[in-house]
N, C-alpha and C positions, 0 to 999 in steps of 0.2 A: 509540590501542592498539583494537584490534578488541574485546579482553575486555572493557574496559571499556564498551564501547556494548551489549553484551549485558545486562550490569550495570545501567545506565541506562535499558535497555528496559523496566523495570518498569510494571507497570499503574498506579501511584499516578503514577509520574513522566510518564507519557504522557496520562493523563488532565489533569493540570495543564496539559500542554505544548497540548492540544487546546482547553481552557478560554481558555488567554492567547492562542490564535491567533485565537479568535473576537472577541477585544475590539477596541476602536476605536482605541487607541494604536498606531499605525503602527510604532514600534520595537520595541515588546512583540508584536506581532502576526508582523512581519518575524523576529525572533529565534525565536520559538517555531515558526514554520513551517522557518525554518532547522535548529532543532536536530532537529525531526521527517527532514527532508530527511537530514541527517547519520547519524541512527541508521538511516534506512532502506537505507545503503549498507552495511550489516552483515546477511550472510543469518541470522543467529543472532538477528537482532532482528526478523525480518518477520513470525513468529507472534504476537509480542507486539504489535506495530503493528496486524495485521490482527485478532487476538482481544479488544483494548481497546476499551471502548464508544465510540462516536464520532469515534474517531481516522481511519479512512476517511470517514466520513460528513462530518467537519469539513473535510477534504482536498479532498471534491469539490465542497462548498458553495463555498469559497475559489476552488478551479478555476473555477467557472462563474459566481459572482456580478459583476456587470459593477460592482458598488460595490467592488470589491476592489481595491487598487492593484496596478498591473500587475506590478511587482517580484514580490509576494506570491502573486499568480495562476500567474505561471511559475514559482516554486519549489513551489505545490503541485501543481503539474502534472506537475513532475520528478521529486517524491517519489513521486506515484502510479504514474508509469512506472517507476520504479526497484522499486517494490513489485512492481510487474505483472511485471517482468522477473525477479525473484527466485522468484515463485511459478511462472513457466514453465520456469525451469532445475528448481528443485524436482521439479515435475511432470513432466519429461522424464525424471528420474533414478530415477522410480520404478519398482518392478519388481513383478510378479506374482507373490502367494506361490504355492508348492508345492500341488499339489491343486485349484487354482481355473482351471477353462476359460479359455482367453485368448480374448478378444473382441477385435474390431477395434474402433477408434475412430470416431467419426463422421469422414466426409471431407469434409463440409460442400459435396459436389457435387450438383447437383439432377439428377434423371433424368425428369423429367416432373411435371407437374400432375395428381392423381388417377389415378395411374399405377395398372392393376388387375393 
């Protein structure tokens, strides 16, 4: 149920999951990262996931640490990708408030070096 995921995405629970995912016990680590992945599939939990201290940093560490078990690394990468997709979706649906001038977003196209 999606509404229960939002309730479970509280700061306290996310902090505990983050701590458990850094422990050396493989089953506990996998279960904690799997729970974070499960929560990341709910768009209402994305803000809590990104705002809770050390959750994203823990996932990045697990994803890039060569000592982490392959399954956990893969799950951490999937969790980060899912969070990124939700953030991209939320950002794309944003609207400029009335009265604010509309400015173009960066195009990421280079037009030359030291162009005057």
